[in-house]
N, C-alpha and C positions, 0 to 999 in steps of 0.2 A: 881700686875699684870704688866708685862713689855709690853710697847708699841713697836710694830714693826714699824720701819721707813724704807721707801724705799730710797735707795741710787740712786740718779740720775746721769747718765753718760752724762754730759753736757760740751761742749767745748765753751769757750767764745772767740769771735774774736773781737778785738778792745774793746773800752769802751762804756759805756752807753751814754756818752756825745759826743762822736765822731762817726759820721756815717762812713760806709765803703767807701774807695776810689774807683774810677772806676776800677783801676787795681786789687784791691782785689775782687771786684764783678765779674770781668771777670775771674779771676783765679779760683774762687769758682765755677762759672758756667761751665767752661771747665772741671774741676775735676768731677762734678756731671754728665755731659754728658758722660765722659769716663767710669764712673762706670755703667751707664745705658747700654752703648754699651757692656761692658763685661758681664753684667747680661743677656742681650739679646742673646749673642753668646752662653753662657753656657746653656740657656734654649733651644735653637735650637738643640744643641748637645744632650741634654737629650731626646728631643722628637724624634730625628732621631734614637737614640739607642733603644728606646722603640718600635718604629715602626718595626725595623728589627727583634726583638725577637718574635718568634711565641708563641702564648699562647695555 
């Protein structure tokens, strides 16, 4: 019987022995905020389109 293994999609930033620098932390934080803003804008567009369509 063959075992199924799950392949994980993981990105490593830095090493285990070295913590992130302040610049790296800030750049990651900015990137995540931008993603959330984009997702929020697309959610608003979807809700406006669904409101306009009569059922």
